[in-house]
PDB file of N, CA, C and O in Angstrom:
ATOM      1  N   MET A   1      15.655  -4.491 -20.580  1.00  0.00           N
ATOM      2  CA  MET A   1      14.303  -4.823 -20.972  1.00  0.00           C
ATOM      3  C   MET A   1      13.338  -3.881 -20.248  1.00  0.00           C
ATOM      4  O   MET A   1      13.402  -3.736 -19.027  1.00  0.00           O
ATOM      5  N   LYS A   2      12.471  -3.262 -20.986  1.00  0.00           N
ATOM      6  CA  LYS A   2      11.507  -2.318 -20.441  1.00  0.00           C
ATOM      7  C   LYS A   2      10.304  -3.031 -19.856  1.00  0.00           C
ATOM      8  O   LYS A   2       9.850  -4.051 -20.374  1.00  0.00           O
ATOM      9  N   GLN A   3       9.800  -2.478 -18.774  1.00  0.00           N
ATOM     10  CA  GLN A   3       8.589  -3.019 -18.163  1.00  0.00           C
ATOM     11  C   GLN A   3       7.374  -2.352 -18.806  1.00  0.00           C
ATOM     12  O   GLN A   3       7.346  -1.133 -18.979  1.00  0.00           O
ATOM     13  N   SER A   4       6.377  -3.155 -19.157  1.00  0.00           N
ATOM     14  CA  SER A   4       5.168  -2.597 -19.770  1.00  0.00           C
ATOM     15  C   SER A   4       4.349  -1.837 -18.728  1.00  0.00           C
ATOM     16  O   SER A   4       4.539  -1.996 -17.523  1.00  0.00           O
ATOM     17  N   ARG A   5       3.449  -1.020 -19.221  1.00  0.00           N
ATOM     18  CA  ARG A   5       2.568  -0.264 -18.314  1.00  0.00           C
ATOM     19  C   ARG A   5       1.703  -1.206 -17.484  1.00  0.00           C
ATOM     20  O   ARG A   5       1.471  -0.955 -16.301  1.00  0.00           O
ATOM     21  N   ILE A   6       1.233  -2.269 -18.084  1.00  0.00           N
ATOM     22  CA  ILE A   6       0.388  -3.226 -17.358  1.00  0.00           C
ATOM     23  C   ILE A   6       1.188  -3.896 -16.245  1.00  0.00           C
ATOM     24  O   ILE A   6       0.699  -4.040 -15.125  1.00  0.00           O
ATOM     25  N   MET A   7       2.414  -4.303 -16.554  1.00  0.00           N
ATOM     26  CA  MET A   7       3.230  -4.939 -15.525  1.00  0.00           C
ATOM     27  C   MET A   7       3.611  -3.939 -14.429  1.00  0.00           C
ATOM     28  O   MET A   7       3.784  -4.325 -13.273  1.00  0.00           O
ATOM     29  N   SER A   8       3.740  -2.669 -14.781  1.00  0.00           N
ATOM     30  CA  SER A   8       3.973  -1.639 -13.764  1.00  0.00           C
ATOM     31  C   SER A   8       2.786  -1.579 -12.815  1.00  0.00           C
ATOM     32  O   SER A   8       2.965  -1.471 -11.602  1.00  0.00           O
ATOM     33  N   MET A   9       1.576  -1.650 -13.360  1.00  0.00           N
ATOM     34  CA  MET A   9       0.378  -1.621 -12.529  1.00  0.00           C
ATOM     35  C   MET A   9       0.281  -2.878 -11.665  1.00  0.00           C
ATOM     36  O   MET A   9      -0.078  -2.797 -10.490  1.00  0.00           O
ATOM     37  N   VAL A  10       0.597  -4.029 -12.234  1.00  0.00           N
ATOM     38  CA  VAL A  10       0.565  -5.285 -11.475  1.00  0.00           C
ATOM     39  C   VAL A  10       1.559  -5.227 -10.321  1.00  0.00           C
ATOM     40  O   VAL A  10       1.238  -5.619  -9.199  1.00  0.00           O
ATOM     41  N   GLU A  11       2.753  -4.742 -10.595  1.00  0.00           N
ATOM     42  CA  GLU A  11       3.766  -4.633  -9.546  1.00  0.00           C
ATOM     43  C   GLU A  11       3.322  -3.668  -8.450  1.00  0.00           C
ATOM     44  O   GLU A  11       3.460  -3.965  -7.264  1.00  0.00           O
ATOM     45  N   ALA A  12       2.795  -2.525  -8.845  1.00  0.00           N
ATOM     46  CA  ALA A  12       2.338  -1.536  -7.869  1.00  0.00           C
ATOM     47  C   ALA A  12       1.188  -2.104  -7.033  1.00  0.00           C
ATOM     48  O   ALA A  12       1.145  -1.895  -5.821  1.00  0.00           O
ATOM     49  N   ALA A  13       0.267  -2.812  -7.664  1.00  0.00           N
ATOM     50  CA  ALA A  13      -0.864  -3.399  -6.935  1.00  0.00           C
ATOM     51  C   ALA A  13      -0.388  -4.456  -5.940  1.00  0.00           C
ATOM     52  O   ALA A  13      -0.867  -4.500  -4.807  1.00  0.00           O
ATOM     53  N   ALA A  14       0.544  -5.299  -6.351  1.00  0.00           N
ATOM     54  CA  ALA A  14       1.089  -6.313  -5.442  1.00  0.00           C
ATOM     55  C   ALA A  14       1.770  -5.647  -4.253  1.00  0.00           C
ATOM     56  O   ALA A  14       1.621  -6.091  -3.115  1.00  0.00           O
ATOM     57  N   ASN A  15       2.506  -4.597  -4.517  1.00  0.00           N
ATOM     58  CA  ASN A  15       3.179  -3.860  -3.454  1.00  0.00           C
ATOM     59  C   ASN A  15       2.165  -3.287  -2.467  1.00  0.00           C
ATOM     60  O   ASN A  15       2.373  -3.347  -1.256  1.00  0.00           O
ATOM     61  N   VAL A  16       1.074  -2.734  -2.981  1.00  0.00           N
ATOM     62  CA  VAL A  16       0.044  -2.144  -2.124  1.00  0.00           C
ATOM     63  C   VAL A  16      -0.653  -3.224  -1.296  1.00  0.00           C
ATOM     64  O   VAL A  16      -0.896  -3.023  -0.106  1.00  0.00           O
ATOM     65  N   VAL A  17      -0.976  -4.353  -1.902  1.00  0.00           N
ATOM     66  CA  VAL A  17      -1.657  -5.428  -1.174  1.00  0.00           C
ATOM     67  C   VAL A  17      -0.792  -5.935  -0.030  1.00  0.00           C
ATOM     68  O   VAL A  17      -1.271  -6.091   1.093  1.00  0.00           O
ATOM     69  N   VAL A  18       0.468  -6.189  -0.308  1.00  0.00           N
ATOM     70  CA  VAL A  18       1.378  -6.653   0.744  1.00  0.00           C
ATOM     71  C   VAL A  18       1.515  -5.587   1.826  1.00  0.00           C
ATOM     72  O   VAL A  18       1.496  -5.907   3.015  1.00  0.00           O
ATOM     73  N   GLY A  19       1.652  -4.330   1.426  1.00  0.00           N
ATOM     74  CA  GLY A  19       1.752  -3.241   2.386  1.00  0.00           C
ATOM     75  C   GLY A  19       0.497  -3.096   3.227  1.00  0.00           C
ATOM     76  O   GLY A  19       0.581  -2.817   4.423  1.00  0.00           O
ATOM     77  N   TYR A  20      -0.667  -3.283   2.615  1.00  0.00           N
ATOM     78  CA  TYR A  20      -1.945  -3.184   3.321  1.00  0.00           C
ATOM     79  C   TYR A  20      -2.046  -4.246   4.410  1.00  0.00           C
ATOM     80  O   TYR A  20      -2.392  -3.944   5.552  1.00  0.00           O
ATOM     81  N   VAL A  21      -1.746  -5.479   4.054  1.00  0.00           N
ATOM     82  CA  VAL A  21      -1.806  -6.578   5.028  1.00  0.00           C
ATOM     83  C   VAL A  21      -0.816  -6.332   6.174  1.00  0.00           C
ATOM     84  O   VAL A  21      -1.145  -6.536   7.342  1.00  0.00           O
ATOM     85  N   LEU A  22       0.381  -5.897   5.832  1.00  0.00           N
ATOM     86  CA  LEU A  22       1.386  -5.602   6.851  1.00  0.00           C
ATOM     87  C   LEU A  22       0.947  -4.437   7.744  1.00  0.00           C
ATOM     88  O   LEU A  22       1.157  -4.473   8.956  1.00  0.00           O
ATOM     89  N   ALA A  23       0.344  -3.415   7.155  1.00  0.00           N
ATOM     90  CA  ALA A  23      -0.123  -2.257   7.925  1.00  0.00           C
ATOM     91  C   ALA A  23      -1.217  -2.660   8.912  1.00  0.00           C
ATOM     92  O   ALA A  23      -1.203  -2.221  10.062  1.00  0.00           O
ATOM     93  N   ILE A  24      -2.161  -3.486   8.475  1.00  0.00           N
ATOM     94  CA  ILE A  24      -3.237  -3.928   9.364  1.00  0.00           C
ATOM     95  C   ILE A  24      -2.654  -4.713  10.533  1.00  0.00           C
ATOM     96  O   ILE A  24      -3.019  -4.488  11.687  1.00  0.00           O
ATOM     97  N   ALA A  25      -1.746  -5.638  10.225  1.00  0.00           N
ATOM     98  CA  ALA A  25      -1.119  -6.433  11.294  1.00  0.00           C
ATOM     99  C   ALA A  25      -0.353  -5.531  12.263  1.00  0.00           C
ATOM    100  O   ALA A  25      -0.406  -5.731  13.477  1.00  0.00           O
ATOM    101  N   THR A  26       0.352  -4.548  11.727  1.00  0.00           N
ATOM    102  CA  THR A  26       1.110  -3.616  12.570  1.00  0.00           C
ATOM    103  C   THR A  26       0.176  -2.792  13.452  1.00  0.00           C
ATOM    104  O   THR A  26       0.447  -2.610  14.639  1.00  0.00           O
ATOM    105  N   GLN A  27      -0.921  -2.291  12.882  1.00  0.00           N
ATOM    106  CA  GLN A  27      -1.887  -1.522  13.664  1.00  0.00           C
ATOM    107  C   GLN A  27      -2.446  -2.351  14.813  1.00  0.00           C
ATOM    108  O   GLN A  27      -2.571  -1.855  15.933  1.00  0.00           O
ATOM    109  N   ILE A  28      -2.781  -3.600  14.548  1.00  0.00           N
ATOM    110  CA  ILE A  28      -3.357  -4.474  15.568  1.00  0.00           C
ATOM    111  C   ILE A  28      -2.384  -4.658  16.728  1.00  0.00           C
ATOM    112  O   ILE A  28      -2.804  -4.745  17.882  1.00  0.00           O
ATOM    113  N   VAL A  29      -1.094  -4.718  16.432  1.00  0.00           N
ATOM    114  CA  VAL A  29      -0.087  -4.894  17.474  1.00  0.00           C
ATOM    115  C   VAL A  29       0.265  -3.574  18.159  1.00  0.00           C
ATOM    116  O   VAL A  29       0.359  -3.526  19.386  1.00  0.00           O
ATOM    117  N   VAL A  30       0.462  -2.505  17.388  1.00  0.00           N
ATOM    118  CA  VAL A  30       1.007  -1.255  17.921  1.00  0.00           C
ATOM    119  C   VAL A  30      -0.045  -0.358  18.578  1.00  0.00           C
ATOM    120  O   VAL A  30       0.241   0.267  19.600  1.00  0.00           O
ATOM    121  N   PHE A  31      -1.242  -0.281  18.021  1.00  0.00           N
ATOM    122  CA  PHE A  31      -2.257   0.623  18.576  1.00  0.00           C
ATOM    123  C   PHE A  31      -2.468   0.432  20.077  1.00  0.00           C
ATOM    124  O   PHE A  31      -2.501   1.422  20.808  1.00  0.00           O
ATOM    125  N   PRO A  32      -2.610  -0.801  20.565  1.00  0.00           N
ATOM    126  CA  PRO A  32      -2.815  -0.974  22.008  1.00  0.00           C
ATOM    127  C   PRO A  32      -1.659  -0.436  22.866  1.00  0.00           C
ATOM    128  O   PRO A  32      -1.876  -0.041  24.011  1.00  0.00           O
ATOM    129  N   TRP A  33      -0.450  -0.418  22.327  1.00  0.00           N
ATOM    130  CA  TRP A  33       0.686   0.118  23.082  1.00  0.00           C
ATOM    131  C   TRP A  33       0.485   1.599  23.390  1.00  0.00           C
ATOM    132  O   TRP A  33       1.029   2.118  24.365  1.00  0.00           O
ATOM    133  N   PHE A  34      -0.302   2.277  22.549  1.00  0.00           N
ATOM    134  CA  PHE A  34      -0.554   3.700  22.724  1.00  0.00           C
ATOM    135  C   PHE A  34      -1.959   3.973  23.276  1.00  0.00           C
ATOM    136  O   PHE A  34      -2.422   5.114  23.281  1.00  0.00           O
ATOM    137  N   GLY A  35      -2.617   2.930  23.732  1.00  0.00           N
ATOM    138  CA  GLY A  35      -3.942   3.089  24.310  1.00  0.00           C
ATOM    139  C   GLY A  35      -5.037   3.321  23.289  1.00  0.00           C
ATOM    140  O   GLY A  35      -6.113   3.807  23.637  1.00  0.00           O
ATOM    141  N   ILE A  36      -4.786   2.986  22.052  1.00  0.00           N
ATOM    142  CA  ILE A  36      -5.786   3.156  20.993  1.00  0.00           C
ATOM    143  C   ILE A  36      -6.500   1.821  20.811  1.00  0.00           C
ATOM    144  O   ILE A  36      -5.903   0.842  20.363  1.00  0.00           O
ATOM    145  N   GLU A  37      -7.757   1.793  21.156  1.00  0.00           N
ATOM    146  CA  GLU A  37      -8.539   0.567  21.042  1.00  0.00           C
ATOM    147  C   GLU A  37      -9.500   0.703  19.864  1.00  0.00           C
ATOM    148  O   GLU A  37     -10.383   1.561  19.876  1.00  0.00           O
ATOM    149  N   THR A  38      -9.336  -0.122  18.870  1.00  0.00           N
ATOM    150  CA  THR A  38     -10.225  -0.117  17.707  1.00  0.00           C
ATOM    151  C   THR A  38     -10.549  -1.549  17.325  1.00  0.00           C
ATOM    152  O   THR A  38      -9.836  -2.483  17.693  1.00  0.00           O
ATOM    153  N   GLY A  39     -11.623  -1.705  16.590  1.00  0.00           N
ATOM    154  CA  GLY A  39     -12.010  -3.016  16.090  1.00  0.00           C
ATOM    155  C   GLY A  39     -11.405  -3.263  14.722  1.00  0.00           C
ATOM    156  O   GLY A  39     -10.771  -2.387  14.135  1.00  0.00           O
ATOM    157  N   ILE A  40     -11.609  -4.451  14.236  1.00  0.00           N
ATOM    158  CA  ILE A  40     -11.040  -4.821  12.934  1.00  0.00           C
ATOM    159  C   ILE A  40     -11.613  -3.947  11.815  1.00  0.00           C
ATOM    160  O   ILE A  40     -10.908  -3.629  10.857  1.00  0.00           O
ATOM    161  N   ALA A  41     -12.881  -3.558  11.929  1.00  0.00           N
ATOM    162  CA  ALA A  41     -13.483  -2.710  10.892  1.00  0.00           C
ATOM    163  C   ALA A  41     -12.750  -1.371  10.796  1.00  0.00           C
ATOM    164  O   ALA A  41     -12.523  -0.859   9.699  1.00  0.00           O
ATOM    165  N   GLU A  42     -12.387  -0.814  11.936  1.00  0.00           N
ATOM    166  CA  GLU A  42     -11.650   0.455  11.928  1.00  0.00           C
ATOM    167  C   GLU A  42     -10.256   0.278  11.342  1.00  0.00           C
ATOM    168  O   GLU A  42      -9.777   1.122  10.585  1.00  0.00           O
ATOM    169  N   HIS A  43      -9.614  -0.826  11.699  1.00  0.00           N
ATOM    170  CA  HIS A  43      -8.284  -1.096  11.141  1.00  0.00           C
ATOM    171  C   HIS A  43      -8.355  -1.195   9.614  1.00  0.00           C
ATOM    172  O   HIS A  43      -7.521  -0.629   8.906  1.00  0.00           O
ATOM    173  N   LEU A  44      -9.351  -1.912   9.126  1.00  0.00           N
ATOM    174  CA  LEU A  44      -9.505  -2.071   7.678  1.00  0.00           C
ATOM    175  C   LEU A  44      -9.808  -0.740   7.003  1.00  0.00           C
ATOM    176  O   LEU A  44      -9.299  -0.460   5.918  1.00  0.00           O
ATOM    177  N   SER A  45     -10.635   0.081   7.644  1.00  0.00           N
ATOM    178  CA  SER A  45     -10.983   1.391   7.071  1.00  0.00           C
ATOM    179  C   SER A  45      -9.776   2.313   7.018  1.00  0.00           C
ATOM    180  O   SER A  45      -9.551   2.996   6.018  1.00  0.00           O
ATOM    181  N   ILE A  46      -9.008   2.333   8.083  1.00  0.00           N
ATOM    182  CA  ILE A  46      -7.802   3.167   8.114  1.00  0.00           C
ATOM    183  C   ILE A  46      -6.849   2.734   7.000  1.00  0.00           C
ATOM    184  O   ILE A  46      -6.283   3.569   6.295  1.00  0.00           O
ATOM    185  N   GLY A  47      -6.681   1.436   6.855  1.00  0.00           N
ATOM    186  CA  GLY A  47      -5.808   0.923   5.800  1.00  0.00           C
ATOM    187  C   GLY A  47      -6.314   1.266   4.408  1.00  0.00           C
ATOM    188  O   GLY A  47      -5.530   1.640   3.536  1.00  0.00           O
ATOM    189  N   LEU A  48      -7.615   1.143   4.196  1.00  0.00           N
ATOM    190  CA  LEU A  48      -8.187   1.441   2.882  1.00  0.00           C
ATOM    191  C   LEU A  48      -8.063   2.910   2.503  1.00  0.00           C
ATOM    192  O   LEU A  48      -7.992   3.253   1.323  1.00  0.00           O
ATOM    193  N   ALA A  49      -8.038   3.769   3.510  1.00  0.00           N
ATOM    194  CA  ALA A  49      -7.915   5.203   3.233  1.00  0.00           C
ATOM    195  C   ALA A  49      -6.628   5.520   2.481  1.00  0.00           C
ATOM    196  O   ALA A  49      -6.556   6.511   1.754  1.00  0.00           O
ATOM    197  N   PHE A  50      -5.613   4.679   2.657  1.00  0.00           N
ATOM    198  CA  PHE A  50      -4.323   4.930   2.036  1.00  0.00           C
ATOM    199  C   PHE A  50      -4.035   4.071   0.806  1.00  0.00           C
ATOM    200  O   PHE A  50      -3.017   4.269   0.142  1.00  0.00           O
ATOM    201  N   VAL A  51      -4.903   3.135   0.499  1.00  0.00           N
ATOM    202  CA  VAL A  51      -4.646   2.224  -0.624  1.00  0.00           C
ATOM    203  C   VAL A  51      -4.554   2.961  -1.958  1.00  0.00           C
ATOM    204  O   VAL A  51      -3.614   2.736  -2.720  1.00  0.00           O
ATOM    205  N   GLY A  52      -5.505   3.828  -2.248  1.00  0.00           N
ATOM    206  CA  GLY A  52      -5.502   4.548  -3.529  1.00  0.00           C
ATOM    207  C   GLY A  52      -4.267   5.404  -3.713  1.00  0.00           C
ATOM    208  O   GLY A  52      -3.659   5.410  -4.783  1.00  0.00           O
ATOM    209  N   VAL A  53      -3.900   6.122  -2.671  1.00  0.00           N
ATOM    210  CA  VAL A  53      -2.708   6.975  -2.732  1.00  0.00           C
ATOM    211  C   VAL A  53      -1.461   6.117  -2.931  1.00  0.00           C
ATOM    212  O   VAL A  53      -0.588   6.450  -3.733  1.00  0.00           O
ATOM    213  N   SER A  54      -1.388   5.028  -2.205  1.00  0.00           N
ATOM    214  CA  SER A  54      -0.228   4.153  -2.303  1.00  0.00           C
ATOM    215  C   SER A  54      -0.115   3.518  -3.688  1.00  0.00           C
ATOM    216  O   SER A  54       0.981   3.416  -4.240  1.00  0.00           O
ATOM    217  N   LEU A  55      -1.229   3.099  -4.238  1.00  0.00           N
ATOM    218  CA  LEU A  55      -1.228   2.500  -5.570  1.00  0.00           C
ATOM    219  C   LEU A  55      -0.782   3.513  -6.623  1.00  0.00           C
ATOM    220  O   LEU A  55       0.055   3.205  -7.472  1.00  0.00           O
ATOM    221  N   ALA A  56      -1.335   4.701  -6.566  1.00  0.00           N
ATOM    222  CA  ALA A  56      -0.955   5.743  -7.520  1.00  0.00           C
ATOM    223  C   ALA A  56       0.521   6.101  -7.383  1.00  0.00           C
ATOM    224  O   ALA A  56       1.222   6.236  -8.386  1.00  0.00           O
ATOM    225  N   ARG A  57       0.989   6.254  -6.167  1.00  0.00           N
ATOM    226  CA  ARG A  57       2.390   6.585  -5.924  1.00  0.00           C
ATOM    227  C   ARG A  57       3.318   5.523  -6.522  1.00  0.00           C
ATOM    228  O   ARG A  57       4.276   5.851  -7.221  1.00  0.00           O
ATOM    229  N   GLY A  58       3.032   4.269  -6.247  1.00  0.00           N
ATOM    230  CA  GLY A  58       3.875   3.187  -6.759  1.00  0.00           C
ATOM    231  C   GLY A  58       3.898   3.133  -8.282  1.00  0.00           C
ATOM    232  O   GLY A  58       4.955   2.958  -8.888  1.00  0.00           O
ATOM    233  N   TYR A  59       2.733   3.283  -8.891  1.00  0.00           N
ATOM    234  CA  TYR A  59       2.639   3.243 -10.340  1.00  0.00           C
ATOM    235  C   TYR A  59       3.367   4.424 -10.977  1.00  0.00           C
ATOM    236  O   TYR A  59       4.143   4.247 -11.916  1.00  0.00           O
ATOM    237  N   LEU A  60       3.114   5.622 -10.466  1.00  0.00           N
ATOM    238  CA  LEU A  60       3.726   6.811 -11.053  1.00  0.00           C
ATOM    239  C   LEU A  60       5.244   6.828 -10.873  1.00  0.00           C
ATOM    240  O   LEU A  60       5.969   7.230 -11.783  1.00  0.00           O
ATOM    241  N   LEU A  61       5.719   6.404  -9.730  1.00  0.00           N
ATOM    242  CA  LEU A  61       7.176   6.339  -9.539  1.00  0.00           C
ATOM    243  C   LEU A  61       7.816   5.314 -10.479  1.00  0.00           C
ATOM    244  O   LEU A  61       8.886   5.560 -11.036  1.00  0.00           O
ATOM    245  N   ARG A  62       7.159   4.168 -10.651  1.00  0.00           N
ATOM    246  CA  ARG A  62       7.688   3.146 -11.560  1.00  0.00           C
ATOM    247  C   ARG A  62       7.767   3.687 -12.983  1.00  0.00           C
ATOM    248  O   ARG A  62       8.770   3.492 -13.669  1.00  0.00           O
ATOM    249  N   ARG A  63       6.705   4.371 -13.429  1.00  0.00           N
ATOM    250  CA  ARG A  63       6.705   4.924 -14.778  1.00  0.00           C
ATOM    251  C   ARG A  63       7.769   6.009 -14.924  1.00  0.00           C
ATOM    252  O   ARG A  63       8.414   6.105 -15.968  1.00  0.00           O
ATOM    253  N   LEU A  64       7.955   6.820 -13.895  1.00  0.00           N
ATOM    254  CA  LEU A  64       8.981   7.845 -13.920  1.00  0.00           C
ATOM    255  C   LEU A  64      10.374   7.227 -14.078  1.00  0.00           C
ATOM    256  O   LEU A  64      11.168   7.674 -14.906  1.00  0.00           O
ATOM    257  N   PHE A  65      10.658   6.210 -13.288  1.00  0.00           N
ATOM    258  CA  PHE A  65      11.963   5.568 -13.384  1.00  0.00           C
ATOM    259  C   PHE A  65      12.144   4.833 -14.707  1.00  0.00           C
ATOM    260  O   PHE A  65      13.252   4.779 -15.239  1.00  0.00           O
ATOM    261  N   GLU A  66      11.068   4.271 -15.239  1.00  0.00           N
ATOM    262  CA  GLU A  66      11.157   3.645 -16.560  1.00  0.00           C
ATOM    263  C   GLU A  66      11.469   4.676 -17.636  1.00  0.00           C
ATOM    264  O   GLU A  66      12.215   4.386 -18.571  1.00  0.00           O
ATOM    265  N   ARG A  67      10.917   5.861 -17.518  1.00  0.00           N
ATOM    266  CA  ARG A  67      11.186   6.928 -18.489  1.00  0.00           C
ATOM    267  C   ARG A  67      12.649   7.361 -18.420  1.00  0.00           C
ATOM    268  O   ARG A  67      13.287   7.582 -19.449  1.00  0.00           O
ATOM    269  N   TRP A  68      13.170   7.479 -17.208  1.00  0.00           N
ATOM    270  CA  TRP A  68      14.577   7.890 -17.038  1.00  0.00           C
ATOM    271  C   TRP A  68      15.535   6.832 -17.540  1.00  0.00           C
ATOM    272  O   TRP A  68      16.637   7.153 -17.985  1.00  0.00           O
ATOM    273  N   ARG A  69      15.133   5.581 -17.477  1.00  0.00           N
ATOM    274  CA  ARG A  69      15.989   4.471 -17.876  1.00  0.00           C
ATOM    275  C   ARG A  69      16.065   4.426 -19.342  1.00  0.00           C
ATOM    276  O   ARG A  69      16.739   3.560 -19.899  1.00  0.00           O
TER     277      ARG A  69
END
């Protein structure tokens, strides 16, 4: 059964949202280990910088694999 383009986008978006939340939590824990002190606004900004790239990557890879299938 083929996945529709819309469902590919939904899957990619869900993947990005989960990854974003996990990345923020990881930054909050790991940054202090390296002496990097930032506020929540900086953590959110750093995470947002990668959201668009991550969403596009997930969507394009899914479509590529659907084409090969």
